[in-house]
N, C-alpha and C positions, 0 to 999 in steps of 0.2 A: 351244570355238568349232565346228569341227565336230558333234562330239558334242550339242550342244545343237542344230545345224540338223538334225541326224537325228531328233533327240525331236520336232521341231518337227512334222517332215513325215513323221510316220511313217505316221499315217493314211493320206497319199497312198502310200505305197509297196505295191510290188504283192504282200508275205509281210508286210511288219511292218503292214499295216491288220488282218489277223487275229487277230497280237497283241494290237490295241488291243482289239478286239472281246470276244477271250477275256480280257482284264483286268479289261474292267465286266463282264462276266459272273460273273465270280470276286466281283468286287466285290458285285456286286448280291444275291448268293446271300446273300454273310454281313453287308450292310447289312442286307435282309429282315426278320427276327427285331431285329434291335435298333431298326430306324424304328418298328415296333409297340409298343415300350417308352413312345414319347415323349409321349405321354399321363398316363402311369403317374406319368411324371417333373415334369410341370407343377405350377408353385406358384400356387395361385390365392386364398392366403390375405392377408390385409390388407397385412401389410408387405411382399409381394414386388412392391404396386402401388403404396406410400406414398412420400412423399418422407422421407429417412430422418434429417434434421435439425428437421424442421418441429413444432413445438409438439405437435400434436396427436399427433403418431405418438410422441414423448416420453411421452406421457400414456397410450396405446399400451404402450409398454413398460412402464411403470410398473404399469399394469394387470396386464401379464403376469407379474408375481411373486408374485400370489394367484390372479388368473382369466386362465388362458389368453387368448393375442389373439385364437382362431380361436373366442370364446365369442360366437355373436349374439343378441341379444333379438329373442325373436319373439310377434309378438301375437297371440293369438286373438282375432277381434271377433264381436259377436253385432248381429244389426240387426234390430228388429220395429219399422218405424215405428209401428203402434198404441200401441206400449208393452208392455215385456217384462212377462210375469207373473210372479207366486210362484212358478208352475213352471221358468220359462223359469229365475229365479235359484237356483234346486235346482237344474236339469242343471248351471248354468254354474259351483258349486261343485263338483259331483263331476267334471266332468269336470278342475277344476284339477289332484283326485287326481291323474287318471288321466295328467295334463301331469306332473306330477313322476316317473312312474313312466318316461315315455317315455324309448326309447333318444337318448343325448345331450343330455339333461336333465342340466344342473348342479345337483346337489341343495342344496336348503333356497333356491330364486331363484325358485321361483313366487310371482306378485304377481295376486290377485284372487279373483273377479273384483271388479271395478270397477264400478259401475252410473255413467252418465253422470247430469247432474243432469237432462234432461228424461227420465230412465225412459226411451229409447227403445233403448238399444245398451247394451252392457258388454265387457269386456278383461278378458283373463288374460294375464299379462305372464311368458312364460317363459327364463330363458337356457339356449340352445342350445350346445354344444359340438361343432364342425362337424370338427373336427382339423386333421390338416396340409393336407387335399384343400379345405379354402375352401369359397368359395361354390356349386363344384362337387358337394358333398354335401350340401346344403340340399333339394335337391327332396323326396329320399323321407322325410326327417323334418319338410318344411311338410305332406309328403301325409298324413303318420300327424296332426299337428296337426289338419289339418283333418278328417278321420275322424272323429276324438274329437267335435270338434264339431258336425258334419252327423248324427251318430249319435243319434238319436231327437229332432231340434230341433223336428220338429213346425210348419214353415213360416217358421223363423226362416234368416236369412241368415247364412253363415256365413264368415268369410274369414279368410286368415293375410296380417299385414303387418310392417310394424316390418322392422329390417334383415336377419332369416332370411326374411322372405317376398320381400323383392326381392333378397334373394339366391338363391333358390329358382327365383324368376322369371330373373334371370339366367342360373341354369345351366340353365334347361330353352331357352334362348333360344343358349346357346351349345352345346345338345347336338346331335352331331351332326353339328359346324362343320366337320370334316374330311374328311367323307362328302359332304355338302352344298356344300361350296366346292368340291369337288375334281371333283367328277362336272359341277358348273355350269360350272367353266373348262375342264372337259373337254372339254364338250358344243363351248362358244363355239370351242375353239382347232380342234376335229375341223372344224366348218362352215366356219370362216372358210380355215383352209387346203386345203377342198376349191375353196373359191369362187378361190382366190390361185393355185392349182396344176393346177386343173382335169383333176385327175388322181385315181382312185380308188386306187391305191397310195401315192404319193409322199408323203401326210401322215403315213403311219403313221410313218417314219424320224423327223422331229423332235417325234410323239407319245411314242415309245419312249425317246428320246432323256431328254425331259423327264420321261418317268416314273421313269429309271433316275438323273436328278439328283435328283428329291423324294425317293428311297428313301434316296439314298447320305447326303444332307444332312439328313435327318431322323434316322439313325443316328446322323451324327458329333454332330449339336445333342446326341442324349439322350446321346453317350458323356459331354459335356461338362459337362451337366447334372448326371449322374452321379457324376462324380467331379473336373471339375473348377469347381464353383461358378457354372457358367452357369445363368441366370434363365430359364426358359420356362415362358408363363403361353397360356391358350387362345387370347387375342388373337392375341399375336403366330406363335402356332403356324399359325392360320389364315390370317393373312395372307401365310405363308410357303407355303404351296399355292399361292394366287393369284401371288404373284413370283416364282416358280421357273420356275410356266409360264409365265406372261407373259414374264417378260424371257428366260428359253430359248429360249423359240419364236421370241420377237424375233430374237434370235443367230443362229437354226438359218435365217430366213427371210434375213436379211442376208449369211451364207455360202452359203447354196444359188442366193440370186440370182448374185451374181458367178460361183460353181462352173458354173452353168447359161450365164453368158456365156463363158467360157473354153471351154466346152465348143465353141460355134461357132467359138471360132478355133484349138482343139487336136483332133487326131485323137484322141488318146492320152488316156483321163480322168483318169489317175493324174496324168499333166501336168497337167491342165486343173485337178484339184482342187490341185496344189502351187503351181502361179500364183494361185486363188483365195485359197490359204491366205497366201501371202504378201504379196499386194493386200490383200486384206480382214479376216485377220487382224489386223494392227495396229491398226485401228482398231476392232474387236471387241471385242479386249482393252482399248484404251484406256476405252473406255465402259463397259466392264461394271468399269473399276478405278477410274472415276469414282463409278459406283452404289455400290460398295463403300467407300468412303473417304468419302461422304455419309453412306451409311447409318450408317458407324460413328460421326459425328460425334453421333448420338444418345447416343452411351456417355457423352456430357460433361453428361447432362440430369440435374436433380436429382430428377426422378420416377421413381418405381423402374421401371415398367410401361412409359416411356420407356425408359431409360436401357440396360433388357434387351433391348428389340426390337430396336436396331441392331446389334448381335452376331448375333443369329438372323437377319435379314433379310438379313447380307452373309456368311454363312456359305452360304446359300439361292445366292446371285447366283453366288458363288465356283464352289460345284461346279456350278450351272448352265452358267458358261462352262467350266468344264473338259470336261463332257459333249458341249458344244455343237462347241468345237473339236478334239477327239479323235473321240469316240465315232460322231458323228452325221455326219463326213467319210468318217471309215472306211468306217459302212456305205454311204454315196450312192457311195461309190469300188466295194466290193463286189458292187454290186446294177446300176451300171451304169446306161447312158441309158435301157433301158425303161422305168425306178422312173418317170420322168415322164411314160409313155405316156398319155394320147393325143397331147398334143403336146410331142415330143421335139426337146431343142435339138440339129439335124442339122450336123453339122461344115461348114463352109464356107458356112453359111447367115447373112445380114447379120443384124444386133442388132437386134430389133425396136422397143428404147427409144430409137434414132437419129431414127426420124419418129415416135415415139408423141405421144400425148397431153402429156405433160411435156418434150418435147421443145418442139412447139407453144407451150406454154405459157409458156417458158424465152423463146422468143423474141419472144413478146406482151408478157410483161411488159419484154425490153429495148428497146422502141420509145419507153416514157416510165415509165421505173423509177423519179425521184423521185417521181411523182404516183402512184404503184403504193404505195411503202414509205409517202409521207404519208398516204394515203388510210387503208389499214391501220393505221397507227398510230393516226389520226381511231377509226375503228372498234373497235377494242379498250381503246381508251381509255374508249369510251360504255360498253364492258360491264364496264369496271373499276370506274364509279359506282356499281355494284349495290354494292361492301364497304360504301356508308354501310348498308347493311341487316344486316350481319354480326353477329351475337351470341354469338361466341366466349366466353361468360361462363359457360358449362355449362350440360347439364340437367339437370333435376329430374327424380324417380323418373319422375312419370308422362311425362314426354317423353323418357326415355331407351329406352323399348319404342312399336314400332309398333303400337296396338293397347292395349285396357285390360287388362293379368293382374290377378290377384286382389289382390297386394298393393298396384297401384292402388288396386282399388274401395274395398278396406279402409281404406288411409291416409284415403280423401274420406271415409269414415265416422266414422274419427275424426276427422277437422276440423270437420266438423259437428256432431259430439256431445260430442268431450271438447278439454280443452286440447291447442292443436296440435302442441304438442312430445311427448305423452306418448308414453311408448314410445322414445323416442330422447332420454334426457335429456344436460344438458352435465356433462362431469365432470370436474373438479378436484382436482388434487393439490397439497401445500404441508407446510411443515415441520409437523412435528406439534402444535407449540406453538402455532401461529398461526391453526388450526382458527376459531376465534370471532370472529379478525378477519378471514379469509375469507369467512368466511358473511355479514358484516357489510357486510362489500363486494359479495358476491353479491346480498345482498337492497335495495342502492339502485341496482339497474341496472336501469335500464328495459326492459320486455320479458322480465324472468325471474322465475318464480315456484315456488313451492313448494320454498325450498332447504331441504336435508336437514341434519339435525343432525352435525359433522364426525366420522367414524368413523377408526379407523386401519386403514390396508390397505398393505401392504408397505413398515411403518416408516413411511408418510406420514397426513398429516392428508389423508383423501379427504370429499367433498362432491359433492353430485349439485342441480341444478337444472333447473327444466322451461321449456319456450320458450313464448311465448305466441303464436308464428306460426310458419307452417309451418316443416319443420324444414330444409327446402331453398329456402326462400324469401330474393330479397333481404336483407330486415327482419332473418328469424333471422342472416343474417351480421354485419349492423351490431352486431345485440346481443353476439356471439361478441367483436368487437372492442372494444364498450364494456365486456365481463367481463374479456378479458384488461389493458383499460386499470386497471380496478378493482383486483384483485386483484394487478396488478404493482404497484399503488404501497403494498402492506399490507408494511411495512419489516419486513426479514427474512424473508419467507414465501418468497420463492422460487418462487409458484405457478404451475400451467402450467396452462391449461383444452384439452381436450378432448372427445372426444364427436363423434357422426357428423355434425355440421355444423360443426364445426372441423374434422373430416377433409376436408371436401368441399371449405371456403374453402382450407385450405391446397394443395391440390389443385390449384385454380383456380390461386393464386397461384406454386406451383411452375412450373404449364405456361405462363405468365405470363417467368416468367423464362428458362425452357429456348426460348420464340422467341427472346428478346432474345439470347440468348447463343449460339444453335446458326445460326438463320438468317445471319449476317453471315459464322461461320466456316464454314458450305458454300459460300457466295458465292466465299469468298479463296479456298478449296482448290480450288473448281471454276475459276476465273480461272487459280489458277499451274498447273493441270492443261492447260489449254486454252494457255497461253503456250508452255508446254514442246511440245507436241504440234504445236501448228500454226507453232510458229517464228516469232510476229506479237505487237504490244501490239495493234493497232487490230481484228484478226479478234475475239478474245477477249473485249474491250469490247463488240464489237456484239452478240455472242451471249450476253452475260452480261444485255445489258439486254433483249434481246427474250424471252427466258425469263422475267425477273420481270415481263416487260410480259404475256407468256402465263398466269403463274400468277396476275397481280393481277384480269386478266379471267377466267378461270374461276375465280374465288373470288368474283369478282362476280357472275355469273350463275348460279352455288349460290346464292347467299344470296339470289336473286330466284324460284331456285324453291322453295328450302326453305320461304321466306316465304308465297310467294303460289299456290305449285300444291301443294304438299306439307303445308304446313301446321306443320312441326314447330317452329316457335316459338323454337327456339334449336340452338347447335350447343356440340360438347363442348369442352372448353379444348386439349385438344390437337389439336383440325381443322384449324386452321391452319398448325402447325409439320410434322404427318404430310403433309399435301396438298402443301408445299411441298417438303418432302425427297423426296419420289415423283417430284413434276412438274420439280422443278430436275434431281434424279439421272436421269430416265427422260428429260427434253427434252433435255438434254445429250446424251445417246443419241443421240438424231436428228441432233443439230448436228454432232458428230465425225463420224459417218458420210457424212453431206453433204457437209463442207466437208473432212474428209481426202481425197474424191473429186475434190470442187472444185478443191484443190490440186496433186493430182496432176494433172488437165486443164490446170489454168492452165501447168504448165511447159511442156506441148508446145504449146497452141492461144492462150496468153495468156488475163487474167483474166478478161475480159465473155466469150470464148467457152468458157473452161473452165466457168465458171458454168451457163451451158446445157447445157454437157455432161454435168458435173455434175448437175444436176438430171434430167437423161435420164434418166442410169443407175439414179440411185437411186430418184426421184420415187414409183416404182411400191412400189417393195419397202417405204420409207419407212411409205407409207401404210399397206400391208398388216401391219407388223409393228403401227402404233399402234393397227390395227384390230383387232388380235387382242389386245391388251396394253388398251385400252381395256375389251374384252368381256368380259378375264378380270377386270377388276376392278369391272364392273359386275355380274360372281356374288355381292360383295359385300352386295348390294341381295337376295341371296336370305333374310335372316337378319331375324329381328324387332326387331332391334336399331337401334335410328337413329344414332347415332355409324357404325356400318359401312358403312349405308345412305348417310349421309351421305357417308364417305370413298369408298366405290366411284363415286359419282354424279361427287365434283368432279374425282376423279383420271381415270374414263373421260372426262368432256367436256373436261376438259384435255388429255389426250394427243390425243384428234382433233384440239381446235383446235389444237395445237402443230403438230402433223403436217400437217395438211391447209393450215393459213392460214399458220402463222407458218414452218415449214420452207420449204415450196413456194414461198409467194408473199412474205411479209415479208424474211426472210433472202437470199431470190433477187432481189429488187430491191434490197436492198442493195448485195448482190456486186456488180451489174451498175453502180450511181449509182456507188459510189466505185470501182471497178475494181481496178487494182493497188495502188493505197493501202489495199487490205482487210489486205495481206500486210506494211505496214510495222511496224517496220523490217526487216523480212525481205530475203531476196536477191529474190526477186518483186518486190517493191517496187521496187529498185534498178533491174533490168535487164528493162523493159518486153519483151512478145514480142510478134510481130505477131498481129493478132487475124484469125483464121479465119473466124468470123460478121459476116454483115451484117447489122445489127439494120433496116435502112432495110426490109426484106423479108419481113413476116413469116410468108408460106408457104414460105420459102426451108430447105430442107432442112439440118439441122444437119450437118457433120463427123463420120461415127463414129470413135471411136478405138479405137486398135490397142494397148489395154494388154493 
């Protein structure tokens, strides 16, 4: 026990603080080169994103026996509104020969040029193998295709579209994601820390600690990806940057606030830090532990891109916690009080939070707590009404990007001049002897055309068909369901329907399944953690209810903005789940820090007085932490990807709503209205303490804590 105690307080030791700093210095030197290899370990191929048991994934696996799953159809589109000429056709024919020799082109797979019925457009389809890098390697090949088409085009517009074109635009959108997000998040953190600390020096320590945490976590994730089968992709790697800086800085703010408070009560800074670790440490560890467990529930997802994100982000939060609870306090103690210059906490001076804004707010809420929380619930409920406008059924290719990339323009040309599903065929596998029967079944499906003659691929009958509607439309998804019903009814065929449209449909359904499974489990896990931490039943119920209401309100307001301000049109299928996990996990962070302090003060002052003192002591730091976290998530909006912009806006707004309104007003009002019953059936509910606060006089100063 003494060894554990010595370890926990090592950052506050006169000599051991230097050992802590040395340990992290050695660690970051070792981790630096490894963290730089993380991008190379990313898996952005199709299989790393899809639900493994889905029918479309099974089709992809069957095709991979003969054709690599990393083969993407690229469509080179020529557009001349006045009508293509004989010279244009000759050029397209010559281009097709060049495309067949292009790096990555699969031999014998070039189709076309195909002339549109109205003679105003042409298209050539080539199968391209992107290798294990998946869509991240599509950009250079798409550029080569475009260069071939534009050379000698003589005024004819040329575009690259199809799955390859979409992959190239996605790769370009994510290009530099680490640098863009990292510097955006870093800029936000620095500005907000300067405002919070009002010091030109103090902001450096949390930023350095967060940077060390990010480098170390990236190294750990790289080693697990390279040697233990952990899957990481560009999306999870990008969000990792934001989360480590956001959550890590939050923990830094919470610990530093308590340290500054204790510096006013203890002359020796080492003693002040030891008390700060003892008082604030359990709440911070519990907060981070809740976030980690909540993120790990994503591992239960059927969608690979969601499943793999949980462990990656959980590792980031765990390393951020370790850095902020060891390296940061060691640096703070080593630098002394001067690091807070010019607003240094002086020993013996009164704690300014005792009579500050949050103390006054708490006393005013205490005059009519029931009216405050009822009114707040009504307002949040009205905000949640915007959920009626949420359309998390998936984004079309055009909606996936902010702006109009080349693949979207090219698909628009195809939709105007060719069958809508050209270039993205429906793919069907079945038993070899059932090929003709499967073909007959497909021909009977409305919405399908150009059913091919069965061929043998990977020992199975293989057929393709073309959709008559846009491949990412609701009508196309309905056609896929009808096609599956038709071919499944063929006796003994064991037929499977896949292709890009089927993949999108299966991803939507997997995302809906994951929401239904993970959201209740996350709530249950968080509820149990809160009961164990607060040693009560009523308080966890109250906190879970406020978190869910806050989540619904944030989602409702986000839907209103997406539909009426940003004109996004829809949300990604994973959007509600990701927003829920981030808001609930991070929202509980602030709940834990507030309520553990309220409980600490309630044991001395009584539950109602403790609620006001707890708010006074934590209101400012929780709001600052929320602003930092909101700012870092808002940095996701710097990328031209609709899903990440939606996620960044919703989480940023939700965190601000949670810290400014829900934590500070709603939870405080409920604490004051319920009084000691908040802590039922714990000891605080059974043994009422005398209240030290008179709520009849809102101007009366609160009783300072002697913690």
